[in-house]
C-alpha positions as CSV (number, residue, x, y, z in Angstrom):
1,M,-26.3,-30.4,2.2
2,V,-23.1,-29.2,0.5
3,L,-21.2,-26.9,2.7
4,L,-18.3,-26.1,0.3
5,Q,-20.4,-24.9,-2.6
6,A,-18.2,-23.1,-5.2
7,F,-18.9,-19.4,-5.6
8,T,-17.6,-16.9,-8.1
9,P,-18.9,-13.3,-7.6
10,D,-21.3,-11.9,-10.1
11,T,-21.0,-8.1,-10.4
12,D,-24.3,-7.7,-12.1
13,P,-26.7,-10.3,-10.6
14,L,-29.8,-8.3,-11.3
15,G,-29.2,-7.9,-15.0
16,A,-28.9,-4.1,-15.0
17,Q,-25.7,-2.6,-13.6
18,W,-27.4,0.4,-12.2
19,L,-29.8,-1.8,-10.2
20,S,-27.1,-4.1,-9.0
21,A,-25.0,-1.1,-7.9
22,L,-28.1,0.4,-6.2
23,V,-28.7,-2.7,-4.1
24,A,-24.9,-3.1,-3.4
25,A,-24.9,0.5,-2.0
26,L,-27.5,-0.4,0.7
27,P,-24.9,-1.3,3.4
28,I,-23.0,2.0,2.8
29,V,-26.3,4.0,2.9
30,A,-27.3,2.1,6.1
31,M,-24.0,3.1,7.8
32,L,-24.3,6.7,6.8
33,V,-27.9,7.0,7.9
34,T,-27.6,5.1,11.2
35,L,-24.4,6.8,12.2
36,G,-24.8,10.3,10.7
37,V,-28.6,10.9,10.7
38,L,-30.1,8.6,13.4
39,R,-26.9,9.1,15.6
40,W,-26.7,5.5,16.7
41,K,-23.7,4.3,18.6
42,A,-21.0,3.3,16.2
43,H,-20.9,-0.4,17.2
44,L,-24.6,-0.7,16.7
45,A,-24.5,1.1,13.3
46,G,-21.6,-1.1,12.3
47,G,-23.4,-4.3,13.3
48,F,-26.7,-3.3,11.6
49,S,-24.9,-2.3,8.4
50,W,-23.0,-5.7,8.4
51,V,-26.4,-7.5,8.6
52,I,-27.6,-5.5,5.6
53,A,-24.4,-6.4,3.7
54,L,-24.9,-10.1,4.6
55,L,-28.5,-10.1,3.5
56,V,-27.6,-8.4,0.2
57,A,-24.8,-10.9,-0.4
58,V,-27.0,-13.9,0.2
59,T,-30.3,-12.8,-1.4
60,A,-29.2,-10.5,-4.3
61,F,-25.6,-11.7,-5.1
62,G,-26.2,-15.4,-4.5
63,M,-23.4,-16.0,-2.0
64,P,-23.9,-19.2,0.1
65,I,-24.9,-18.2,3.7
66,T,-22.1,-20.3,5.2
67,M,-19.5,-18.6,3.1
68,A,-20.9,-15.2,3.8
69,L,-20.8,-15.9,7.6
70,S,-17.3,-17.3,7.3
71,T,-15.8,-14.4,5.4
72,S,-17.5,-12.1,7.9
73,A,-15.8,-13.9,10.8
74,H,-12.5,-13.7,8.9
75,G,-13.0,-9.9,8.6
76,F,-14.0,-9.5,12.2
77,L,-10.9,-11.2,13.4
78,Y,-8.7,-9.1,11.1
79,G,-10.4,-6.0,12.5
80,L,-9.3,-7.1,16.0
81,F,-5.9,-8.1,14.9
82,P,-4.0,-6.2,13.7
83,I,-6.2,-3.1,13.5
84,V,-7.5,-2.9,17.1
85,W,-4.2,-4.3,18.4
86,I,-2.3,-1.4,16.7
87,L,-4.8,1.2,18.1
88,L,-4.5,-0.3,21.6
89,T,-0.7,-0.3,21.5
90,A,-0.6,3.3,20.2
91,I,-2.8,4.5,22.9
92,W,-0.9,2.4,25.5
93,M,2.4,4.0,24.5
94,Y,0.8,7.5,24.8
95,D,-0.8,6.7,28.1
96,I,2.6,5.5,29.5
97,T,3.9,9.0,29.0
98,V,0.8,10.5,30.7
99,V,1.0,8.2,33.7
100,S,4.7,9.0,34.1
101,G,4.1,12.7,33.9
102,R,6.4,13.1,31.0
103,F,3.7,14.0,28.5
104,D,3.2,17.3,30.4
105,D,6.8,18.1,29.8
106,L,6.3,17.5,26.1
107,R,3.3,19.7,26.0
108,R,5.2,22.5,27.6
109,A,8.1,21.9,25.3
110,F,5.9,22.4,22.3
111,F,5.0,25.9,23.7
112,L,8.7,26.8,23.6
113,L,8.3,26.7,19.8
114,S,5.3,28.9,19.8
115,D,2.5,29.9,22.2
116,D,0.0,29.7,19.5
117,P,-2.0,26.4,19.6
118,R,-2.8,26.7,15.9
119,V,0.8,26.7,14.9
120,L,1.5,23.7,17.3
121,A,-1.5,21.8,15.8
122,L,-0.1,22.1,12.3
123,L,3.3,20.8,13.5
124,I,1.7,17.9,15.5
125,A,-1.3,16.8,13.4
126,F,0.1,17.6,9.9
127,C,3.8,17.2,10.1
128,F,4.3,14.7,13.0
129,G,1.2,12.9,12.0
130,G,2.6,12.5,8.5
131,L,5.7,11.0,9.9
132,L,3.7,8.5,12.0
133,E,1.6,7.6,8.9
134,S,4.7,7.0,6.9
135,L,6.1,4.6,9.5
136,A,3.0,3.0,11.0
137,G,-0.5,3.9,9.6
138,F,-3.4,1.7,10.7
139,G,-4.9,4.5,12.8
140,A,-1.9,5.1,15.0
141,P,-1.3,8.7,13.7
142,V,-4.9,9.7,14.5
143,A,-4.8,8.0,17.9
144,I,-1.5,9.7,18.9
145,T,-2.0,13.2,17.5
146,S,-5.5,13.7,18.7
147,A,-4.4,12.8,22.2
148,M,-1.5,15.3,21.8
149,L,-3.8,18.0,20.7
150,L,-5.9,17.4,23.7
151,A,-2.8,17.9,25.8
152,I,-2.1,21.3,24.3
153,G,-5.6,22.6,25.1
154,F,-7.9,21.6,22.2
155,S,-11.4,20.6,23.0
156,P,-12.0,16.9,22.3
157,I,-14.1,17.1,19.2
158,R,-11.9,19.8,17.7
159,A,-8.8,17.7,18.4
160,A,-10.4,14.7,16.6
161,M,-11.5,16.7,13.6
162,T,-8.1,18.2,13.3
163,A,-6.3,14.9,13.5
164,L,-8.6,13.2,11.0
165,L,-8.4,16.1,8.4
166,A,-4.6,16.1,8.8
167,N,-4.5,12.4,8.2
168,T,-5.3,12.7,4.5
169,V,-2.3,13.7,2.3
170,P,0.1,11.3,4.1
171,V,-2.1,8.3,3.5
172,A,-1.1,7.7,-0.1
173,F,2.5,6.8,0.9
174,G,1.6,5.5,4.3
175,A,3.1,2.4,5.8
176,V,6.4,2.9,3.9
177,G,4.6,3.4,0.5
178,L,2.4,0.3,0.7
179,P,-0.8,1.9,-0.9
180,V,1.1,3.1,-4.0
181,I,3.1,-0.2,-4.3
182,M,-0.1,-2.3,-4.1
183,A,-2.0,0.0,-6.6
184,A,0.8,-0.4,-9.2
185,K,1.0,-4.2,-8.6
186,V,-2.8,-4.8,-8.9
187,G,-3.0,-2.4,-11.9
188,E,-0.1,-4.2,-13.6
189,L,1.9,-1.0,-13.9
190,D,5.4,0.0,-13.1
191,V,5.4,1.6,-9.6
192,M,7.3,4.8,-10.5
193,P,4.7,6.4,-12.9
194,V,2.0,5.6,-10.3
195,S,4.1,7.1,-7.5
196,I,4.8,10.2,-9.6
197,V,1.1,10.8,-10.3
198,S,0.2,10.1,-6.7
199,G,2.9,12.4,-5.4
200,R,1.9,15.3,-7.7
201,M,-1.8,15.0,-6.9
202,T,-1.2,14.9,-3.2
203,A,1.3,17.7,-3.4
204,I,-1.4,19.9,-4.9
205,L,-3.7,18.7,-2.1
206,C,-1.0,19.7,0.4
207,L,-1.4,23.3,-0.7
208,V,-5.1,23.2,0.5
209,V,-5.2,21.0,3.6
210,P,-3.2,23.2,6.0
211,F,-5.6,26.1,5.4
212,L,-8.6,23.9,5.9
213,L,-7.0,22.8,9.2
214,L,-6.7,26.4,10.3
215,A,-10.4,26.9,9.4
216,V,-11.4,23.8,11.4
217,M,-9.3,24.9,14.4
218,D,-10.2,28.6,14.5
219,G,-12.5,29.6,11.6
220,K,-11.7,32.7,9.5
221,R,-9.5,34.2,12.2
222,G,-7.3,31.1,12.2
223,V,-6.7,31.4,8.4
224,K,-6.2,35.2,8.5
225,E,-3.8,35.2,11.4
226,V,-1.7,32.1,10.7
227,W,-1.8,31.8,6.9
228,P,2.0,32.6,6.5
229,F,2.9,29.6,8.6
230,G,0.3,27.5,6.9
231,L,1.8,28.5,3.5
232,V,5.3,27.6,4.6
233,V,4.3,24.2,5.9
234,A,2.1,23.5,2.9
235,A,4.7,24.6,0.3
236,T,7.5,22.7,2.0
237,F,5.5,19.5,2.4
238,A,4.2,19.7,-1.2
239,A,7.7,20.3,-2.7
240,M,9.2,17.4,-0.8
241,K,6.3,15.1,-1.9
242,W,6.7,16.2,-5.5
243,I,10.5,15.6,-5.5
244,V,10.8,12.4,-3.4
245,S,7.8,10.6,-5.0
246,A,9.7,10.7,-8.3
247,S,12.9,9.3,-6.8
248,P,14.0,5.8,-5.9
249,L,13.1,6.7,-2.3
250,F,9.5,7.1,-3.2
251,N,8.4,4.8,-0.3
252,L,9.8,7.4,2.2
253,T,8.0,10.3,0.6
254,E,5.9,11.1,3.7
255,A,8.8,10.7,6.2
256,V,11.1,13.0,4.3
257,A,8.3,15.6,3.7
258,A,7.4,15.5,7.4
259,I,11.0,15.9,8.7
260,V,12.0,18.6,6.3
261,S,8.7,20.5,6.9
262,V,9.3,20.5,10.7
263,A,12.8,21.8,10.2
264,V,11.8,24.6,7.8
265,A,8.9,25.5,10.1
266,I,11.1,25.8,13.2
267,V,13.5,28.1,11.3
268,F,10.5,30.2,10.0
269,L,9.3,30.7,13.5
270,K,12.6,32.3,14.4
271,F,11.6,35.2,12.1
272,W,7.8,35.3,12.2
273,K,5.3,35.3,15.0
274,P,1.6,34.8,14.6
275,R,-0.9,37.3,15.8
276,G,-3.8,36.4,18.2
277,G,-2.2,33.4,19.8
278,E,-3.3,34.3,23.3
279,T,-7.0,34.7,22.5
280,A,-6.8,31.6,20.2
281,V,-6.0,29.4,23.3
282,A,-9.5,30.0,24.7
283,R,-11.2,29.5,21.3
284,V,-9.6,26.1,20.5
285,A,-10.5,24.9,23.9
286,T,-14.2,25.9,23.4
287,P,-16.4,22.7,23.1
288,I,-17.9,22.2,19.6
289,D,-20.6,19.9,20.9
290,A,-21.5,21.2,24.4
291,E,-23.6,18.2,25.2
292,L,-21.0,15.6,24.5
293,E,-18.1,17.6,26.0
294,K,-19.7,19.1,29.1
295,H,-18.5,16.5,31.6
296,L,-14.9,16.6,30.5
297,P,-12.3,18.3,32.6
298,T,-10.9,21.6,31.5
299,P,-7.6,21.1,29.6
300,A,-4.5,22.3,31.3
301,T,-3.1,25.6,30.0
302,P,0.5,26.0,29.0
303,S,1.4,28.1,32.0
304,D,1.7,25.6,34.9
305,A,3.1,27.5,37.8
306,D,3.5,24.4,39.9
307,A,5.4,22.3,37.3
308,A,9.1,21.5,37.6
309,P,11.5,23.7,35.6
310,L,11.6,22.6,32.0
311,T,15.3,21.7,31.6
312,T,17.0,20.3,28.5
313,N,17.1,16.9,30.1
314,R,13.4,16.9,30.8
315,I,12.6,17.9,27.2
316,L,14.9,15.2,25.9
317,M,13.2,12.6,28.1
318,A,9.8,13.7,27.0
319,L,10.9,13.2,23.4
320,V,12.2,9.6,24.1
321,P,8.9,7.8,23.0
322,Y,8.7,9.5,19.7
323,A,12.4,9.2,19.0
324,L,12.1,5.5,19.7
325,V,9.1,5.2,17.4
326,I,11.1,6.7,14.6
327,V,14.2,4.5,15.3
328,V,12.3,1.3,15.8
329,F,10.0,1.7,12.7
330,G,12.9,2.9,10.7
331,I,14.9,-0.2,11.5
332,A,11.8,-2.4,10.9
333,A,11.4,-0.8,7.4
334,L,14.9,-1.9,6.3
335,P,14.4,-4.6,3.6
336,Q,16.3,-7.3,5.5
337,V,14.6,-6.7,8.8
338,K,11.2,-6.4,7.2
339,A,11.7,-9.7,5.4
340,A,12.7,-11.3,8.7
341,L,9.6,-10.0,10.4
342,V,7.3,-11.1,7.6
343,S,8.9,-14.6,7.7
344,T,7.3,-15.1,11.1
345,D,3.8,-14.7,9.7
346,I,1.6,-17.7,10.4
347,R,-0.8,-18.6,7.5
348,F,-3.6,-21.1,7.5
349,A,-6.6,-21.9,5.4
350,W,-9.8,-20.3,6.7
351,P,-12.7,-22.7,7.1
352,L,-15.5,-22.9,4.6
353,L,-13.8,-20.6,2.1
354,G,-11.9,-23.2,0.1
355,E,-14.3,-22.8,-2.9
356,M,-14.6,-19.0,-2.8
357,M,-13.2,-17.4,-6.0
358,N,-12.7,-13.8,-7.0
359,V,-14.2,-12.2,-10.1
360,A,-11.4,-13.6,-12.3
361,G,-12.2,-17.1,-11.2
362,E,-9.0,-17.4,-9.1
363,N,-8.8,-18.4,-5.5
364,A,-10.0,-15.5,-3.3
365,S,-7.3,-13.9,-1.1
366,H,-9.5,-14.5,2.0
367,Q,-9.2,-18.2,1.7
368,T,-6.1,-17.8,3.8
369,F,-5.8,-16.0,7.1
370,T,-2.4,-14.5,7.9
371,F,-1.6,-14.0,11.5
372,A,1.1,-11.3,11.2
373,W,2.0,-11.1,14.9
374,A,5.5,-9.6,14.3
375,S,5.2,-7.8,11.0
376,T,2.5,-5.3,11.8
377,P,3.1,-2.0,13.7
378,G,1.3,-3.2,16.9
379,I,4.2,-5.4,18.1
380,L,6.6,-2.5,17.5
381,L,4.4,0.0,19.4
382,A,4.0,-2.5,22.2
383,F,7.8,-2.9,22.4
384,V,8.2,0.9,22.5
385,A,5.5,1.2,25.2
386,I,7.3,-1.3,27.5
387,V,10.8,0.2,26.9
388,V,9.5,3.7,27.5
389,G,7.8,2.6,30.7
390,L,11.0,1.1,32.0
391,I,13.0,4.2,31.0
392,Y,10.5,6.3,32.9
393,R,11.0,3.9,35.9
394,L,7.5,2.7,36.0
395,S,6.9,-0.7,37.6
396,L,5.9,-3.6,35.4
397,G,2.6,-3.7,37.3
398,T,1.9,-0.1,36.3
399,I,2.8,-0.7,32.7
400,V,0.5,-3.8,32.5
401,A,-2.3,-2.0,34.4
402,T,-2.1,0.9,31.9
403,L,-2.6,-1.6,29.0
404,L,-5.5,-3.4,30.7
405,K,-7.2,0.0,31.5
406,N,-7.0,1.0,27.8
407,A,-8.1,-2.4,26.6
408,K,-11.3,-2.0,28.7
409,K,-11.9,1.4,27.2
410,L,-11.6,0.0,23.7
411,R,-14.2,-2.7,24.0
412,Y,-16.9,-0.9,22.0
413,S,-14.4,0.5,19.5
414,A,-13.3,-3.1,18.9
415,L,-16.8,-4.1,18.2
416,T,-17.2,-1.2,15.8
417,I,-14.0,-1.9,13.9
418,G,-14.5,-5.7,13.8
419,S,-18.0,-5.3,12.4
420,V,-16.9,-2.7,9.8
421,V,-14.1,-4.9,8.5
422,A,-16.6,-7.9,8.4
423,L,-18.9,-5.7,6.3
424,A,-16.0,-4.8,4.0
425,Y,-15.1,-8.5,3.6
426,V,-18.6,-9.7,2.8
427,M,-19.2,-6.8,0.4
428,G,-15.9,-7.4,-1.4
429,D,-16.1,-11.2,-1.6
430,S,-19.7,-11.3,-2.7
431,G,-19.1,-8.8,-5.6
432,Q,-21.0,-5.8,-4.1
433,T,-18.1,-3.4,-4.0
434,L,-17.1,-4.2,-7.6
435,A,-20.7,-3.8,-8.7
436,L,-20.5,-0.2,-7.5
437,G,-17.2,0.3,-9.2
438,L,-18.4,-1.0,-12.5
439,F,-21.4,1.3,-12.5
440,I,-19.2,4.4,-11.9
441,A,-16.9,3.1,-14.7
442,M,-19.8,3.3,-17.2
443,T,-19.3,7.1,-17.5
444,G,-16.8,6.4,-20.4
445,A,-14.7,9.3,-21.6
446,L,-15.8,11.4,-18.6
447,Y,-14.5,8.7,-16.2
448,P,-11.3,10.4,-15.2
449,F,-13.4,13.0,-13.4
450,F,-15.0,10.2,-11.4
451,A,-12.1,7.9,-10.8
452,P,-11.3,9.3,-7.3
453,I,-14.8,8.4,-6.2
454,L,-14.0,4.7,-6.4
455,G,-11.0,5.1,-4.0
456,W,-13.2,7.3,-1.7
457,I,-15.9,4.6,-1.5
458,G,-13.3,1.8,-1.1
459,T,-11.5,3.5,1.7
460,Y,-14.7,4.5,3.4
461,V,-15.9,0.8,3.4
462,T,-12.5,-0.9,4.2
463,G,-10.9,1.8,6.3
464,S,-7.7,1.4,4.3
465,D,-6.4,3.1,1.2
466,T,-4.2,0.0,0.6
467,S,-7.3,-2.3,0.7
468,A,-9.2,0.1,-1.6
469,N,-6.3,0.0,-4.1
470,I,-6.2,-3.7,-4.0
471,L,-9.9,-3.8,-4.6
472,F,-10.2,-1.3,-7.4
473,S,-6.8,-0.7,-9.1
474,G,-7.4,-3.6,-11.5
475,L,-10.7,-2.1,-12.5
476,Q,-9.1,1.4,-12.9
477,S,-6.4,-0.1,-15.1
478,G,-9.0,-1.9,-17.2
479,V,-11.1,1.2,-17.8
480,G,-7.9,3.1,-18.8
481,Q,-7.2,0.3,-21.3
482,E,-10.6,0.9,-22.8
483,I,-10.8,4.7,-22.9
484,G,-7.1,5.6,-23.5
485,G,-6.1,6.4,-27.1
486,N,-9.0,6.1,-29.6
487,G,-9.3,9.9,-29.9
488,A,-8.6,10.6,-26.2
489,H,-5.9,13.1,-25.3
490,L,-3.9,10.5,-23.3
491,D,-2.5,7.3,-24.7
492,V,-3.4,4.0,-23.1
493,E,-0.5,3.8,-20.6
494,Q,-0.9,7.4,-19.5
495,M,-4.6,6.9,-19.0
496,R,-4.0,3.7,-17.0
497,T,-1.5,5.4,-14.8
498,L,-3.8,8.4,-14.2
499,L,-6.8,6.3,-13.2
500,V,-4.8,3.9,-11.0
501,G,-3.0,6.8,-9.3
502,G,-6.1,9.1,-9.1
503,G,-8.2,6.3,-7.7
504,G,-5.8,5.7,-4.9
505,I,-5.7,9.4,-4.1
506,G,-9.4,9.5,-3.8
507,G,-9.1,7.1,-0.9
508,V,-7.0,9.5,1.2
509,V,-10.0,11.9,1.6
510,G,-12.3,9.0,2.3
511,K,-10.2,7.8,5.3
512,M,-11.3,10.7,7.5
513,I,-14.9,9.6,7.4
514,S,-14.3,5.8,7.5
515,P,-16.1,4.3,10.5
516,Q,-12.8,2.7,11.6
517,S,-11.1,6.1,11.7
518,L,-14.0,7.7,13.5
519,S,-13.9,5.0,16.1
520,V,-10.1,5.5,16.6
521,A,-10.6,9.2,17.0
522,S,-13.5,9.0,19.4
523,T,-11.6,6.5,21.6
524,S,-8.4,8.7,21.6
525,I,-10.3,11.7,22.9
526,A,-11.9,9.7,25.6
527,L,-15.4,10.1,24.1
528,P,-16.4,6.7,22.8
529,G,-19.8,7.0,21.1
530,S,-19.0,10.4,19.6
531,E,-18.5,9.0,16.1
532,S,-21.8,10.3,14.7
533,A,-21.0,13.8,16.0
534,I,-17.6,13.8,14.4
535,L,-18.9,12.2,11.1
536,R,-21.5,15.0,10.6
537,R,-18.8,17.6,10.9
538,M,-16.2,15.8,8.8
539,I,-18.4,14.9,5.8
540,P,-18.4,18.4,4.3
541,W,-14.6,18.6,4.4
542,S,-14.3,15.2,2.9
543,L,-16.7,16.1,0.0
544,V,-14.9,19.4,-0.7
545,L,-11.6,17.6,-1.1
546,L,-13.1,14.8,-3.1
547,V,-14.6,17.3,-5.6
548,L,-11.2,19.1,-5.8
549,L,-9.6,15.7,-6.6
550,C,-12.2,14.8,-9.2
551,I,-11.7,18.1,-11.0
552,L,-7.9,17.7,-10.8
553,S,-8.1,14.1,-12.1
554,G,-10.4,15.0,-14.9
555,L,-8.3,18.0,-16.0
556,M,-5.2,15.8,-16.0
557,S,-6.8,13.8,-18.8
558,T,-7.1,16.9,-20.9
559,P,-4.5,19.3,-22.4
560,V,-5.1,21.7,-19.4
561,L,-3.1,19.6,-16.8
562,S,-1.8,16.5,-18.7
563,W,1.7,17.9,-18.3
564,L,1.5,16.7,-14.7
565,L,1.7,13.1,-15.9
566,P,5.2,11.5,-16.2
């Protein structure tokens, strides 16, 4: 028996691209049906969908069983580290502030800016979440902001939905611009044109998302009563993204946009006050899913008569963890420091994948496992958690006990995330994901209208816009080479830039329904197992934004909006 059988993926093993794509879609359909329709627990849905992906890889795409199992194990381990590790440390840091009592001070401090929870949610989920996405990513923004929304009185499911929807436009330039950088690299394009296209498309998206957030929070009343504040936040964030994404500081697009938006919003609140804030407090606290949320304690209200006076010192101490996050991640993003951290990565050959090739016949990237123990956000968040605990004068025993308590809570989420990443690895390495992409690419001259769908699918499957860009940007660039010029309105380079940038932007609205993101959100609101309930409510919003992006991308290939291209 030959264990190390050579394997090169075939993206059309069944001889008809539509049929190969249909079979390749089975794992995705399995996940959507089991999670969204049958309402299985996420870890069971993830495991079942992985089994489907494995069977398709072996039976339809001809992948050796040992290789399929090995790449699945590789993916499962990557799901645990760094992804689950980052989630755990983000929640650990947050819980340190809760255990110490300092988070309640932060909650009350937010209400000094406004007594309207809808205003605060835009500041927390959209602006502060954007800053966290710029610095960390990997689920940390959803984990932290959903917990913060709980603390200011949101019901759990509403908090999760708000955090997930807000975590869209910042994703394109998350983790210090990594998705855009990788999209340009894989697409063999200069990064600046791709950054400009991505910045302008997400800037337009920025003008929509804050109003959708108000609708999710408080329906029509939320939009009617808070639209001026939503417009200020949307316009400021969009303007900063438009400007910074076209500058040498493009990788700091989200950080600059978030910080400037908060500053402008605070100034605006000096001159404008929303209507209906008092009655909105009760509405945002109303459970969306009464059955799931019925056993949860009633959230604390902003008027705590028994609390200690909120002095300047107490406010500053409450802000310490988040100031430390900004400082630590800012230092880690410096090129010299980042290079030093990356130099500590431990790389080794993954067993049984030595003969696994990619579609181009080159060594597949998953042949090697990289143990990035110091260069991922998890170690930085862990450092912040420990330092914050010591600053708040907690004992080491309490700090460690808080970590272990949250590790126990995460056990099912870890299974979910691990199985979903295993599914993504086996789908990618066997050729299933590219089979789907090639089928969509067959739309020819109409393809610019469909390019964001690839990014949406890729991010849904992998949980990462960066991974989706690595997976599909080469294909997007190749399609642009074929349909650009030759009578098209755009020349070849413009078309390649549009498709690579537009495909990446499609991924940002797929992230909110990714099983990884759903698992992060459900864990953060202390409702593990609520993924299906959240998914059913998030899919319509994701599809609305995807349709908007498809129309935008398509029109940018025509005289109507081609002026948006660099």
